[in-house]
C-alpha positions as CSV (number, residue, x, y, z in Angstrom):
1,M,-76.7,-106.8,-35.6
2,N,-75.2,-105.0,-38.5
3,F,-75.9,-101.4,-39.5
4,S,-78.4,-102.2,-42.3
5,E,-80.5,-104.3,-39.9
6,M,-80.5,-101.4,-37.4
7,I,-81.7,-99.0,-40.1
8,R,-84.4,-101.5,-41.2
9,S,-85.6,-101.9,-37.6
10,L,-85.6,-98.2,-37.1
11,K,-87.7,-97.6,-40.2
12,A,-90.2,-100.3,-39.1
13,L,-90.5,-98.7,-35.6
14,Q,-91.0,-95.2,-37.1
15,L,-93.8,-96.5,-39.4
16,V,-95.5,-98.3,-36.5
17,D,-95.3,-95.2,-34.4
18,K,-96.6,-92.9,-37.1
19,K,-99.5,-95.1,-38.4
20,D,-101.7,-97.8,-36.9
21,Y,-99.8,-100.6,-38.7
22,L,-97.8,-103.6,-37.6
23,T,-94.7,-104.8,-39.5
24,P,-94.2,-108.6,-40.0
25,A,-90.8,-110.2,-39.3
26,N,-88.1,-109.2,-41.7
27,W,-90.3,-106.3,-43.1
28,Q,-88.5,-104.2,-45.6
29,E,-89.5,-100.6,-46.6
30,G,-92.2,-100.9,-49.3
31,D,-93.4,-104.3,-48.2
32,D,-97.1,-104.8,-47.2
33,V,-97.9,-104.1,-43.6
34,L,-100.4,-105.8,-41.2
35,L,-103.4,-104.0,-39.9
36,P,-104.8,-104.5,-36.4
37,S,-107.0,-107.5,-36.3
38,P,-110.8,-107.0,-36.0
39,G,-112.3,-108.4,-32.9
40,S,-114.9,-110.6,-34.6
41,E,-116.0,-111.9,-38.0
42,K,-118.7,-109.3,-38.0
43,E,-116.2,-106.5,-37.6
44,A,-114.1,-108.1,-40.3
45,E,-117.1,-108.0,-42.7
46,Q,-117.5,-104.3,-41.9
47,M,-113.8,-103.7,-42.4
48,G,-113.9,-105.5,-45.8
49,R,-116.8,-103.3,-47.0
50,K,-114.8,-100.1,-46.0
51,A,-111.4,-101.4,-47.3
52,G,-110.0,-99.9,-50.5
53,D,-108.3,-101.9,-53.2
54,R,-105.0,-101.7,-51.3
55,V,-106.3,-103.7,-48.3
56,Y,-106.7,-107.4,-48.4
57,S,-107.2,-110.3,-46.0
58,L,-106.0,-113.9,-45.8
59,N,-108.6,-114.8,-43.1
60,W,-111.1,-112.8,-41.1
61,Y,-108.5,-111.9,-38.5
62,L,-105.4,-111.4,-40.8
63,W,-105.5,-108.1,-42.8
64,F,-102.8,-106.5,-44.8
65,K,-102.3,-103.2,-46.6
66,K,-100.2,-102.8,-49.8
67,M,-97.7,-100.0,-49.4
């Protein structure tokens, strides 16, 4: 592991610790982050109604936030 990969990993861990986000593999600072999945399609519908324009989904269980 090189130094830049350690810094990238540390930034991802700090973001996850600070906010309720998940970072996908090879996440870079500024990339979109994953949101915790809703437990059901009904919860996903509610999440979609509350979501702002920076939140989007690829499926009812896969939600992202633009950073």
